[in-house]
PDB file with SEQRES, HELIX, SHEET and CRYST1 records, atoms N, CA, C and O in Angstrom:
SEQRES   1 A   83  LEU VAL GLN THR ARG LEU ILE ALA LEU VAL LYS ASN PRO          
SEQRES   2 A   83  CYS TRP GLY LEU TYR LEU ALA ALA LEU VAL PHE GLY ALA          
SEQRES   3 A   83  SER HIS LEU PRO ILE ASN LEU SER ASN ALA GLN PRO ASP          
SEQRES   4 A   83  ASN TRP LEU SER ALA PHE GLU SER ALA PHE THR PHE GLN          
SEQRES   5 A   83  MET SER ILE GLY PHE ALA LEU GLY TYR ALA TYR TYR ARG          
SEQRES   6 A   83  VAL ARG SER LEU PRO PRO LEU MET ILE LEU HIS THR LEU          
SEQRES   7 A   83  ILE ASN SER ALA PRO                                          
HELIX    1 AA1 VAL A    2  VAL A   10  1                                   9    
HELIX    2 AA2 PRO A   13  ASN A   32  1                                  20    
HELIX    3 AA3 PRO A   38  ASN A   40  5                                   3    
HELIX    4 AA4 TRP A   41  VAL A   66  1                                  26    
HELIX    5 AA5 LEU A   69  SER A   81  1                                  13    
CRYST1    1.000    1.000    1.000  90.00  90.00  90.00 P 1           1          
ATOM      1  N   LEU A   1      15.437   0.258  22.429  1.00  0.00           N  
ATOM      2  CA  LEU A   1      16.532  -0.635  22.102  1.00  0.00           C  
ATOM      3  C   LEU A   1      16.000  -2.035  21.800  1.00  0.00           C  
ATOM      4  O   LEU A   1      16.392  -2.648  20.807  1.00  0.00           O  
ATOM      5  N   VAL A   2      15.118  -2.535  22.644  1.00  0.00           N  
ATOM      6  CA  VAL A   2      14.579  -3.880  22.445  1.00  0.00           C  
ATOM      7  C   VAL A   2      13.791  -3.932  21.134  1.00  0.00           C  
ATOM      8  O   VAL A   2      13.951  -4.862  20.343  1.00  0.00           O  
ATOM      9  N   GLN A   3      12.960  -2.949  20.916  1.00  0.00           N  
ATOM     10  CA  GLN A   3      12.133  -2.943  19.707  1.00  0.00           C  
ATOM     11  C   GLN A   3      13.003  -2.885  18.457  1.00  0.00           C  
ATOM     12  O   GLN A   3      12.758  -3.626  17.505  1.00  0.00           O  
ATOM     13  N   THR A   4      13.991  -2.040  18.444  1.00  0.00           N  
ATOM     14  CA  THR A   4      14.869  -1.916  17.281  1.00  0.00           C  
ATOM     15  C   THR A   4      15.584  -3.235  17.001  1.00  0.00           C  
ATOM     16  O   THR A   4      15.699  -3.651  15.848  1.00  0.00           O  
ATOM     17  N   ARG A   5      16.063  -3.888  18.057  1.00  0.00           N  
ATOM     18  CA  ARG A   5      16.757  -5.169  17.894  1.00  0.00           C  
ATOM     19  C   ARG A   5      15.809  -6.273  17.432  1.00  0.00           C  
ATOM     20  O   ARG A   5      16.181  -7.102  16.601  1.00  0.00           O  
ATOM     21  N   LEU A   6      14.594  -6.290  17.963  1.00  0.00           N  
ATOM     22  CA  LEU A   6      13.635  -7.313  17.556  1.00  0.00           C  
ATOM     23  C   LEU A   6      13.217  -7.137  16.094  1.00  0.00           C  
ATOM     24  O   LEU A   6      13.059  -8.120  15.369  1.00  0.00           O  
ATOM     25  N   ILE A   7      13.040  -5.894  15.667  1.00  0.00           N  
ATOM     26  CA  ILE A   7      12.694  -5.641  14.263  1.00  0.00           C  
ATOM     27  C   ILE A   7      13.819  -6.128  13.359  1.00  0.00           C  
ATOM     28  O   ILE A   7      13.564  -6.746  12.325  1.00  0.00           O  
ATOM     29  N   ALA A   8      15.064  -5.852  13.744  1.00  0.00           N  
ATOM     30  CA  ALA A   8      16.202  -6.316  12.952  1.00  0.00           C  
ATOM     31  C   ALA A   8      16.301  -7.842  12.973  1.00  0.00           C  
ATOM     32  O   ALA A   8      16.673  -8.450  11.969  1.00  0.00           O  
ATOM     33  N   LEU A   9      15.976  -8.458  14.096  1.00  0.00           N  
ATOM     34  CA  LEU A   9      16.079  -9.910  14.229  1.00  0.00           C  
ATOM     35  C   LEU A   9      15.055 -10.640  13.370  1.00  0.00           C  
ATOM     36  O   LEU A   9      15.398 -11.584  12.659  1.00  0.00           O  
ATOM     37  N   VAL A  10      13.807 -10.208  13.434  1.00  0.00           N  
ATOM     38  CA  VAL A  10      12.747 -10.890  12.687  1.00  0.00           C  
ATOM     39  C   VAL A  10      12.578 -10.338  11.272  1.00  0.00           C  
ATOM     40  O   VAL A  10      11.862 -10.918  10.456  1.00  0.00           O  
ATOM     41  N   LYS A  11      13.234  -9.228  10.987  1.00  0.00           N  
ATOM     42  CA  LYS A  11      13.204  -8.595   9.662  1.00  0.00           C  
ATOM     43  C   LYS A  11      11.796  -8.237   9.203  1.00  0.00           C  
ATOM     44  O   LYS A  11      11.469  -8.287   8.017  1.00  0.00           O  
ATOM     45  N   ASN A  12      10.975  -7.872  10.187  1.00  0.00           N  
ATOM     46  CA  ASN A  12       9.606  -7.475   9.885  1.00  0.00           C  
ATOM     47  C   ASN A  12       9.176  -6.478  10.957  1.00  0.00           C  
ATOM     48  O   ASN A  12       9.077  -6.851  12.126  1.00  0.00           O  
ATOM     49  N   PRO A  13       8.917  -5.217  10.592  1.00  0.00           N  
ATOM     50  CA  PRO A  13       8.554  -4.220  11.602  1.00  0.00           C  
ATOM     51  C   PRO A  13       7.300  -4.558  12.393  1.00  0.00           C  
ATOM     52  O   PRO A  13       7.227  -4.275  13.589  1.00  0.00           O  
ATOM     53  N   CYS A  14       6.318  -5.158  11.745  1.00  0.00           N  
ATOM     54  CA  CYS A  14       5.071  -5.478  12.438  1.00  0.00           C  
ATOM     55  C   CYS A  14       5.293  -6.533  13.527  1.00  0.00           C  
ATOM     56  O   CYS A  14       4.842  -6.361  14.659  1.00  0.00           O  
ATOM     57  N   TRP A  15       5.987  -7.622  13.183  1.00  0.00           N  
ATOM     58  CA  TRP A  15       6.243  -8.668  14.173  1.00  0.00           C  
ATOM     59  C   TRP A  15       7.192  -8.181  15.259  1.00  0.00           C  
ATOM     60  O   TRP A  15       7.039  -8.536  16.427  1.00  0.00           O  
ATOM     61  N   GLY A  16       8.173  -7.368  14.875  1.00  0.00           N  
ATOM     62  CA  GLY A  16       9.082  -6.807  15.874  1.00  0.00           C  
ATOM     63  C   GLY A  16       8.344  -5.934  16.869  1.00  0.00           C  
ATOM     64  O   GLY A  16       8.638  -5.955  18.064  1.00  0.00           O  
ATOM     65  N   LEU A  17       7.386  -5.168  16.376  1.00  0.00           N  
ATOM     66  CA  LEU A  17       6.582  -4.309  17.243  1.00  0.00           C  
ATOM     67  C   LEU A  17       5.704  -5.139  18.172  1.00  0.00           C  
ATOM     68  O   LEU A  17       5.587  -4.816  19.354  1.00  0.00           O  
ATOM     69  N   TYR A  18       5.091  -6.190  17.667  1.00  0.00           N  
ATOM     70  CA  TYR A  18       4.269  -7.066  18.511  1.00  0.00           C  
ATOM     71  C   TYR A  18       5.109  -7.739  19.602  1.00  0.00           C  
ATOM     72  O   TYR A  18       4.691  -7.819  20.757  1.00  0.00           O  
ATOM     73  N   LEU A  19       6.282  -8.215  19.227  1.00  0.00           N  
ATOM     74  CA  LEU A  19       7.159  -8.860  20.213  1.00  0.00           C  
ATOM     75  C   LEU A  19       7.634  -7.864  21.267  1.00  0.00           C  
ATOM     76  O   LEU A  19       7.713  -8.195  22.450  1.00  0.00           O  
ATOM     77  N   ALA A  20       7.949  -6.645  20.835  1.00  0.00           N  
ATOM     78  CA  ALA A  20       8.376  -5.614  21.787  1.00  0.00           C  
ATOM     79  C   ALA A  20       7.236  -5.255  22.735  1.00  0.00           C  
ATOM     80  O   ALA A  20       7.469  -5.031  23.922  1.00  0.00           O  
ATOM     81  N   ALA A  21       6.007  -5.197  22.225  1.00  0.00           N  
ATOM     82  CA  ALA A  21       4.850  -4.918  23.078  1.00  0.00           C  
ATOM     83  C   ALA A  21       4.634  -6.049  24.078  1.00  0.00           C  
ATOM     84  O   ALA A  21       4.242  -5.807  25.220  1.00  0.00           O  
ATOM     85  N   LEU A  22       4.889  -7.273  23.653  1.00  0.00           N  
ATOM     86  CA  LEU A  22       4.797  -8.424  24.549  1.00  0.00           C  
ATOM     87  C   LEU A  22       5.819  -8.305  25.679  1.00  0.00           C  
ATOM     88  O   LEU A  22       5.493  -8.551  26.840  1.00  0.00           O  
ATOM     89  N   VAL A  23       7.037  -7.934  25.348  1.00  0.00           N  
ATOM     90  CA  VAL A  23       8.082  -7.748  26.355  1.00  0.00           C  
ATOM     91  C   VAL A  23       7.713  -6.603  27.297  1.00  0.00           C  
ATOM     92  O   VAL A  23       7.876  -6.718  28.512  1.00  0.00           O  
ATOM     93  N   PHE A  24       7.217  -5.499  26.736  1.00  0.00           N  
ATOM     94  CA  PHE A  24       6.801  -4.355  27.550  1.00  0.00           C  
ATOM     95  C   PHE A  24       5.704  -4.765  28.530  1.00  0.00           C  
ATOM     96  O   PHE A  24       5.766  -4.441  29.716  1.00  0.00           O  
ATOM     97  N   GLY A  25       4.699  -5.482  28.023  1.00  0.00           N  
ATOM     98  CA  GLY A  25       3.605  -5.934  28.893  1.00  0.00           C  
ATOM     99  C   GLY A  25       4.088  -6.851  29.995  1.00  0.00           C  
ATOM    100  O   GLY A  25       3.689  -6.703  31.150  1.00  0.00           O  
ATOM    101  N   ALA A  26       4.943  -7.796  29.648  1.00  0.00           N  
ATOM    102  CA  ALA A  26       5.458  -8.736  30.645  1.00  0.00           C  
ATOM    103  C   ALA A  26       6.329  -8.047  31.685  1.00  0.00           C  
ATOM    104  O   ALA A  26       6.291  -8.403  32.862  1.00  0.00           O  
ATOM    105  N   SER A  27       7.111  -7.064  31.257  1.00  0.00           N  
ATOM    106  CA  SER A  27       8.003  -6.396  32.203  1.00  0.00           C  
ATOM    107  C   SER A  27       7.255  -5.483  33.169  1.00  0.00           C  
ATOM    108  O   SER A  27       7.780  -5.146  34.230  1.00  0.00           O  
ATOM    109  N   HIS A  28       6.049  -5.085  32.821  1.00  0.00           N  
ATOM    110  CA  HIS A  28       5.263  -4.217  33.702  1.00  0.00           C  
ATOM    111  C   HIS A  28       4.282  -4.982  34.587  1.00  0.00           C  
ATOM    112  O   HIS A  28       3.610  -4.376  35.422  1.00  0.00           O  
ATOM    113  N   LEU A  29       4.188  -6.292  34.421  1.00  0.00           N  
ATOM    114  CA  LEU A  29       3.245  -7.086  35.221  1.00  0.00           C  
ATOM    115  C   LEU A  29       3.504  -7.043  36.728  1.00  0.00           C  
ATOM    116  O   LEU A  29       2.545  -6.919  37.490  1.00  0.00           O  
ATOM    117  N   PRO A  30       4.749  -7.141  37.194  1.00  0.00           N  
ATOM    118  CA  PRO A  30       4.947  -7.105  38.651  1.00  0.00           C  
ATOM    119  C   PRO A  30       4.407  -5.836  39.299  1.00  0.00           C  
ATOM    120  O   PRO A  30       3.952  -5.874  40.442  1.00  0.00           O  
ATOM    121  N   ILE A  31       4.449  -4.733  38.598  1.00  0.00           N  
ATOM    122  CA  ILE A  31       3.929  -3.465  39.138  1.00  0.00           C  
ATOM    123  C   ILE A  31       2.418  -3.550  39.289  1.00  0.00           C  
ATOM    124  O   ILE A  31       1.869  -3.149  40.315  1.00  0.00           O  
ATOM    125  N   ASN A  32       1.751  -4.068  38.273  1.00  0.00           N  
ATOM    126  CA  ASN A  32       0.290  -4.114  38.276  1.00  0.00           C  
ATOM    127  C   ASN A  32      -0.286  -5.199  39.167  1.00  0.00           C  
ATOM    128  O   ASN A  32      -1.406  -5.058  39.658  1.00  0.00           O  
ATOM    129  N   LEU A  33       0.444  -6.266  39.384  1.00  0.00           N  
ATOM    130  CA  LEU A  33      -0.093  -7.392  40.148  1.00  0.00           C  
ATOM    131  C   LEU A  33       0.331  -7.378  41.606  1.00  0.00           C  
ATOM    132  O   LEU A  33       0.055  -8.331  42.334  1.00  0.00           O  
ATOM    133  N   SER A  34       0.987  -6.331  42.044  1.00  0.00           N  
ATOM    134  CA  SER A  34       1.468  -6.297  43.427  1.00  0.00           C  
ATOM    135  C   SER A  34       0.329  -6.290  44.442  1.00  0.00           C  
ATOM    136  O   SER A  34       0.514  -6.758  45.566  1.00  0.00           O  
ATOM    137  N   ASN A  35      -0.841  -5.774  44.078  1.00  0.00           N  
ATOM    138  CA  ASN A  35      -1.970  -5.712  45.005  1.00  0.00           C  
ATOM    139  C   ASN A  35      -3.080  -6.689  44.652  1.00  0.00           C  
ATOM    140  O   ASN A  35      -4.164  -6.618  45.230  1.00  0.00           O  
ATOM    141  N   ALA A  36      -2.833  -7.600  43.715  1.00  0.00           N  
ATOM    142  CA  ALA A  36      -3.871  -8.542  43.295  1.00  0.00           C  
ATOM    143  C   ALA A  36      -4.150  -9.562  44.398  1.00  0.00           C  
ATOM    144  O   ALA A  36      -3.230 -10.063  45.045  1.00  0.00           O  
ATOM    145  N   GLN A  37      -5.414  -9.855  44.598  1.00  0.00           N  
ATOM    146  CA  GLN A  37      -5.841 -10.838  45.583  1.00  0.00           C  
ATOM    147  C   GLN A  37      -5.785 -12.238  44.964  1.00  0.00           C  
ATOM    148  O   GLN A  37      -6.002 -12.381  43.761  1.00  0.00           O  
ATOM    149  N   PRO A  38      -5.504 -13.254  45.750  1.00  0.00           N  
ATOM    150  CA  PRO A  38      -5.416 -14.616  45.212  1.00  0.00           C  
ATOM    151  C   PRO A  38      -6.697 -15.107  44.535  1.00  0.00           C  
ATOM    152  O   PRO A  38      -6.631 -15.892  43.589  1.00  0.00           O  
ATOM    153  N   ASP A  39      -7.857 -14.653  45.008  1.00  0.00           N  
ATOM    154  CA  ASP A  39      -9.110 -15.152  44.437  1.00  0.00           C  
ATOM    155  C   ASP A  39      -9.419 -14.571  43.056  1.00  0.00           C  
ATOM    156  O   ASP A  39     -10.189 -15.172  42.306  1.00  0.00           O  
ATOM    157  N   ASN A  40      -8.841 -13.419  42.699  1.00  0.00           N  
ATOM    158  CA  ASN A  40      -9.086 -12.850  41.372  1.00  0.00           C  
ATOM    159  C   ASN A  40      -7.777 -12.586  40.621  1.00  0.00           C  
ATOM    160  O   ASN A  40      -7.699 -11.676  39.796  1.00  0.00           O  
ATOM    161  N   TRP A  41      -6.761 -13.384  40.914  1.00  0.00           N  
ATOM    162  CA  TRP A  41      -5.451 -13.165  40.326  1.00  0.00           C  
ATOM    163  C   TRP A  41      -5.455 -13.333  38.813  1.00  0.00           C  
ATOM    164  O   TRP A  41      -4.826 -12.542  38.111  1.00  0.00           O  
ATOM    165  N   LEU A  42      -6.144 -14.339  38.295  1.00  0.00           N  
ATOM    166  CA  LEU A  42      -6.167 -14.580  36.858  1.00  0.00           C  
ATOM    167  C   LEU A  42      -6.825 -13.417  36.118  1.00  0.00           C  
ATOM    168  O   LEU A  42      -6.331 -12.973  35.082  1.00  0.00           O  
ATOM    169  N   SER A  43      -7.921 -12.936  36.646  1.00  0.00           N  
ATOM    170  CA  SER A  43      -8.594 -11.785  36.040  1.00  0.00           C  
ATOM    171  C   SER A  43      -7.700 -10.551  36.073  1.00  0.00           C  
ATOM    172  O   SER A  43      -7.620  -9.811  35.092  1.00  0.00           O  
ATOM    173  N   ALA A  44      -7.029 -10.332  37.199  1.00  0.00           N  
ATOM    174  CA  ALA A  44      -6.113  -9.195  37.313  1.00  0.00           C  
ATOM    175  C   ALA A  44      -4.956  -9.339  36.332  1.00  0.00           C  
ATOM    176  O   ALA A  44      -4.535  -8.358  35.718  1.00  0.00           O  
ATOM    177  N   PHE A  45      -4.441 -10.556  36.183  1.00  0.00           N  
ATOM    178  CA  PHE A  45      -3.351 -10.813  35.244  1.00  0.00           C  
ATOM    179  C   PHE A  45      -3.780 -10.496  33.815  1.00  0.00           C  
ATOM    180  O   PHE A  45      -3.064  -9.812  33.084  1.00  0.00           O  
ATOM    181  N   GLU A  46      -4.956 -10.995  33.417  1.00  0.00           N  
ATOM    182  CA  GLU A  46      -5.434 -10.779  32.051  1.00  0.00           C  
ATOM    183  C   GLU A  46      -5.644  -9.302  31.747  1.00  0.00           C  
ATOM    184  O   GLU A  46      -5.242  -8.824  30.686  1.00  0.00           O  
ATOM    185  N   SER A  47      -6.266  -8.581  32.661  1.00  0.00           N  
ATOM    186  CA  SER A  47      -6.512  -7.162  32.407  1.00  0.00           C  
ATOM    187  C   SER A  47      -5.214  -6.360  32.440  1.00  0.00           C  
ATOM    188  O   SER A  47      -5.024  -5.471  31.609  1.00  0.00           O  
ATOM    189  N   ALA A  48      -4.324  -6.651  33.375  1.00  0.00           N  
ATOM    190  CA  ALA A  48      -3.065  -5.922  33.457  1.00  0.00           C  
ATOM    191  C   ALA A  48      -2.202  -6.186  32.231  1.00  0.00           C  
ATOM    192  O   ALA A  48      -1.623  -5.260  31.663  1.00  0.00           O  
ATOM    193  N   PHE A  49      -2.117  -7.451  31.825  1.00  0.00           N  
ATOM    194  CA  PHE A  49      -1.281  -7.781  30.679  1.00  0.00           C  
ATOM    195  C   PHE A  49      -1.831  -7.172  29.402  1.00  0.00           C  
ATOM    196  O   PHE A  49      -1.071  -6.649  28.586  1.00  0.00           O  
ATOM    197  N   THR A  50      -3.146  -7.233  29.219  1.00  0.00           N  
ATOM    198  CA  THR A  50      -3.770  -6.640  28.034  1.00  0.00           C  
ATOM    199  C   THR A  50      -3.550  -5.131  28.005  1.00  0.00           C  
ATOM    200  O   THR A  50      -3.206  -4.573  26.963  1.00  0.00           O  
ATOM    201  N   PHE A  51      -3.745  -4.474  29.138  1.00  0.00           N  
ATOM    202  CA  PHE A  51      -3.548  -3.030  29.211  1.00  0.00           C  
ATOM    203  C   PHE A  51      -2.097  -2.667  28.924  1.00  0.00           C  
ATOM    204  O   PHE A  51      -1.831  -1.795  28.098  1.00  0.00           O  
ATOM    205  N   GLN A  52      -1.156  -3.327  29.597  1.00  0.00           N  
ATOM    206  CA  GLN A  52       0.250  -2.990  29.424  1.00  0.00           C  
ATOM    207  C   GLN A  52       0.745  -3.312  28.018  1.00  0.00           C  
ATOM    208  O   GLN A  52       1.550  -2.568  27.459  1.00  0.00           O  
ATOM    209  N   MET A  53       0.277  -4.398  27.454  1.00  0.00           N  
ATOM    210  CA  MET A  53       0.684  -4.728  26.094  1.00  0.00           C  
ATOM    211  C   MET A  53       0.127  -3.711  25.096  1.00  0.00           C  
ATOM    212  O   MET A  53       0.796  -3.369  24.121  1.00  0.00           O  
ATOM    213  N   SER A  54      -1.080  -3.232  25.334  1.00  0.00           N  
ATOM    214  CA  SER A  54      -1.670  -2.205  24.469  1.00  0.00           C  
ATOM    215  C   SER A  54      -0.882  -0.898  24.554  1.00  0.00           C  
ATOM    216  O   SER A  54      -0.609  -0.263  23.536  1.00  0.00           O  
ATOM    217  N   ILE A  55      -0.525  -0.509  25.759  1.00  0.00           N  
ATOM    218  CA  ILE A  55       0.283   0.705  25.935  1.00  0.00           C  
ATOM    219  C   ILE A  55       1.644   0.512  25.266  1.00  0.00           C  
ATOM    220  O   ILE A  55       2.137   1.419  24.596  1.00  0.00           O  
ATOM    221  N   GLY A  56       2.247  -0.650  25.440  1.00  0.00           N  
ATOM    222  CA  GLY A  56       3.532  -0.936  24.804  1.00  0.00           C  
ATOM    223  C   GLY A  56       3.447  -0.881  23.291  1.00  0.00           C  
ATOM    224  O   GLY A  56       4.354  -0.376  22.629  1.00  0.00           O  
ATOM    225  N   PHE A  57       2.359  -1.398  22.743  1.00  0.00           N  
ATOM    226  CA  PHE A  57       2.180  -1.355  21.298  1.00  0.00           C  
ATOM    227  C   PHE A  57       2.017   0.084  20.816  1.00  0.00           C  
ATOM    228  O   PHE A  57       2.617   0.480  19.817  1.00  0.00           O  
ATOM    229  N   ALA A  58       1.203   0.869  21.531  1.00  0.00           N  
ATOM    230  CA  ALA A  58       0.984   2.259  21.126  1.00  0.00           C  
ATOM    231  C   ALA A  58       2.282   3.069  21.196  1.00  0.00           C  
ATOM    232  O   ALA A  58       2.609   3.807  20.266  1.00  0.00           O  
ATOM    233  N   LEU A  59       3.015   2.929  22.295  1.00  0.00           N  
ATOM    234  CA  LEU A  59       4.277   3.662  22.422  1.00  0.00           C  
ATOM    235  C   LEU A  59       5.305   3.164  21.402  1.00  0.00           C  
ATOM    236  O   LEU A  59       6.061   3.958  20.842  1.00  0.00           O  
ATOM    237  N   GLY A  60       5.332   1.863  21.164  1.00  0.00           N  
ATOM    238  CA  GLY A  60       6.248   1.303  20.180  1.00  0.00           C  
ATOM    239  C   GLY A  60       5.940   1.784  18.775  1.00  0.00           C  
ATOM    240  O   GLY A  60       6.847   2.112  18.010  1.00  0.00           O  
ATOM    241  N   TYR A  61       4.666   1.824  18.439  1.00  0.00           N  
ATOM    242  CA  TYR A  61       4.275   2.311  17.121  1.00  0.00           C  
ATOM    243  C   TYR A  61       4.630   3.794  16.968  1.00  0.00           C  
ATOM    244  O   TYR A  61       5.103   4.225  15.916  1.00  0.00           O  
ATOM    245  N   ALA A  62       4.395   4.563  18.029  1.00  0.00           N  
ATOM    246  CA  ALA A  62       4.745   5.990  17.975  1.00  0.00           C  
ATOM    247  C   ALA A  62       6.252   6.163  17.777  1.00  0.00           C  
ATOM    248  O   ALA A  62       6.684   7.021  17.007  1.00  0.00           O  
ATOM    249  N   TYR A  63       7.047   5.351  18.471  1.00  0.00           N  
ATOM    250  CA  TYR A  63       8.497   5.431  18.285  1.00  0.00           C  
ATOM    251  C   TYR A  63       8.884   5.028  16.864  1.00  0.00           C  
ATOM    252  O   TYR A  63       9.755   5.656  16.260  1.00  0.00           O  
ATOM    253  N   TYR A  64       8.259   4.009  16.334  1.00  0.00           N  
ATOM    254  CA  TYR A  64       8.547   3.560  14.974  1.00  0.00           C  
ATOM    255  C   TYR A  64       8.264   4.669  13.961  1.00  0.00           C  
ATOM    256  O   TYR A  64       8.961   4.807  12.955  1.00  0.00           O  
ATOM    257  N   ARG A  65       7.225   5.456  14.251  1.00  0.00           N  
ATOM    258  CA  ARG A  65       6.862   6.543  13.328  1.00  0.00           C  
ATOM    259  C   ARG A  65       7.747   7.771  13.477  1.00  0.00           C  
ATOM    260  O   ARG A  65       8.174   8.331  12.467  1.00  0.00           O  
ATOM    261  N   VAL A  66       8.039   8.212  14.696  1.00  0.00           N  
ATOM    262  CA  VAL A  66       8.749   9.487  14.894  1.00  0.00           C  
ATOM    263  C   VAL A  66      10.235   9.332  15.170  1.00  0.00           C  
ATOM    264  O   VAL A  66      10.990  10.285  14.980  1.00  0.00           O  
ATOM    265  N   ARG A  67      10.680   8.158  15.613  1.00  0.00           N  
ATOM    266  CA  ARG A  67      12.095   7.890  15.929  1.00  0.00           C  
ATOM    267  C   ARG A  67      12.704   8.906  16.887  1.00  0.00           C  
ATOM    268  O   ARG A  67      13.845   9.338  16.718  1.00  0.00           O  
ATOM    269  N   SER A  68      11.927   9.275  17.886  1.00  0.00           N  
ATOM    270  CA  SER A  68      12.404  10.223  18.890  1.00  0.00           C  
ATOM    271  C   SER A  68      11.900   9.785  20.258  1.00  0.00           C  
ATOM    272  O   SER A  68      10.699   9.599  20.457  1.00  0.00           O  
ATOM    273  N   LEU A  69      12.824   9.622  21.199  1.00  0.00           N  
ATOM    274  CA  LEU A  69      12.433   9.150  22.526  1.00  0.00           C  
ATOM    275  C   LEU A  69      11.872  10.219  23.464  1.00  0.00           C  
ATOM    276  O   LEU A  69      10.934   9.909  24.198  1.00  0.00           O  
ATOM    277  N   PRO A  70      12.378  11.457  23.493  1.00  0.00           N  
ATOM    278  CA  PRO A  70      11.890  12.420  24.497  1.00  0.00           C  
ATOM    279  C   PRO A  70      10.373  12.602  24.550  1.00  0.00           C  
ATOM    280  O   PRO A  70       9.822  12.592  25.651  1.00  0.00           O  
ATOM    281  N   PRO A  71       9.663  12.767  23.430  1.00  0.00           N  
ATOM    282  CA  PRO A  71       8.206  12.913  23.573  1.00  0.00           C  
ATOM    283  C   PRO A  71       7.535  11.653  24.120  1.00  0.00           C  
ATOM    284  O   PRO A  71       6.538  11.733  24.837  1.00  0.00           O  
ATOM    285  N   LEU A  72       8.086  10.499  23.777  1.00  0.00           N  
ATOM    286  CA  LEU A  72       7.500   9.250  24.282  1.00  0.00           C  
ATOM    287  C   LEU A  72       7.819   9.029  25.749  1.00  0.00           C  
ATOM    288  O   LEU A  72       7.028   8.429  26.477  1.00  0.00           O  
ATOM    289  N   MET A  73       8.968   9.508  26.182  1.00  0.00           N  
ATOM    290  CA  MET A  73       9.294   9.436  27.613  1.00  0.00           C  
ATOM    291  C   MET A  73       8.329  10.307  28.411  1.00  0.00           C  
ATOM    292  O   MET A  73       7.891   9.920  29.494  1.00  0.00           O  
ATOM    293  N   ILE A  74       8.001  11.466  27.885  1.00  0.00           N  
ATOM    294  CA  ILE A  74       7.039  12.348  28.544  1.00  0.00           C  
ATOM    295  C   ILE A  74       5.662  11.681  28.579  1.00  0.00           C  
ATOM    296  O   ILE A  74       4.980  11.706  29.604  1.00  0.00           O  
ATOM    297  N   LEU A  75       5.263  11.091  27.463  1.00  0.00           N  
ATOM    298  CA  LEU A  75       3.975  10.403  27.411  1.00  0.00           C  
ATOM    299  C   LEU A  75       3.930   9.227  28.389  1.00  0.00           C  
ATOM    300  O   LEU A  75       2.918   9.022  29.060  1.00  0.00           O  
ATOM    301  N   HIS A  76       5.002   8.464  28.473  1.00  0.00           N  
ATOM    302  CA  HIS A  76       5.075   7.340  29.410  1.00  0.00           C  
ATOM    303  C   HIS A  76       4.970   7.841  30.851  1.00  0.00           C  
ATOM    304  O   HIS A  76       4.308   7.218  31.681  1.00  0.00           O  
ATOM    305  N   THR A  77       5.611   8.944  31.139  1.00  0.00           N  
ATOM    306  CA  THR A  77       5.528   9.544  32.475  1.00  0.00           C  
ATOM    307  C   THR A  77       4.098   9.983  32.796  1.00  0.00           C  
ATOM    308  O   THR A  77       3.615   9.777  33.909  1.00  0.00           O  
ATOM    309  N   LEU A  78       3.434  10.582  31.828  1.00  0.00           N  
ATOM    310  CA  LEU A  78       2.038  11.015  32.032  1.00  0.00           C  
ATOM    311  C   LEU A  78       1.117   9.821  32.240  1.00  0.00           C  
ATOM    312  O   LEU A  78       0.204   9.879  33.063  1.00  0.00           O  
ATOM    313  N   ILE A  79       1.344   8.753  31.511  1.00  0.00           N  
ATOM    314  CA  ILE A  79       0.534   7.536  31.684  1.00  0.00           C  
ATOM    315  C   ILE A  79       0.747   6.968  33.081  1.00  0.00           C  
ATOM    316  O   ILE A  79      -0.209   6.555  33.739  1.00  0.00           O  
ATOM    317  N   ASN A  80       1.998   6.946  33.534  1.00  0.00           N  
ATOM    318  CA  ASN A  80       2.305   6.397  34.866  1.00  0.00           C  
ATOM    319  C   ASN A  80       1.759   7.271  35.991  1.00  0.00           C  
ATOM    320  O   ASN A  80       1.420   6.762  37.059  1.00  0.00           O  
ATOM    321  N   SER A  81       1.671   8.573  35.765  1.00  0.00           N  
ATOM    322  CA  SER A  81       1.214   9.467  36.819  1.00  0.00           C  
ATOM    323  C   SER A  81      -0.301   9.650  36.824  1.00  0.00           C  
ATOM    324  O   SER A  81      -0.836  10.235  37.766  1.00  0.00           O  
ATOM    325  N   ALA A  82      -0.998   9.176  35.816  1.00  0.00           N  
ATOM    326  CA  ALA A  82      -2.452   9.346  35.723  1.00  0.00           C  
ATOM    327  C   ALA A  82      -3.210   8.685  36.868  1.00  0.00           C  
ATOM    328  O   ALA A  82      -4.082   9.331  37.448  1.00  0.00           O  
ATOM    329  N   PRO A  83      -2.926   7.431  37.227  1.00  0.00           N  
ATOM    330  CA  PRO A  83      -3.711   6.805  38.287  1.00  0.00           C  
ATOM    331  C   PRO A  83      -3.417   7.453  39.605  1.00  0.00           C  
ATOM    332  O   PRO A  83      -3.985   7.062  40.625  1.00  0.00           O  
TER     333      PRO A  83                                                      
END                                                                             
């Protein structure tokens, strides 16, 4: 929903996808940073945000190509259950 609205708002699929990946990365940060230590918080933030934004971009691009949520929901579940 967010990605579709952002693409319509900016009228450019590439920028809409980047913005949606940014939102995806930011929304997943609290999960990844819950165990971060104060002395390496910045490093943990950078790696978590980069990883989550990359996953968001990949899933967003896949949705843009196939326009079907069920396979991407399964993929998202597999990514979350991997660690």
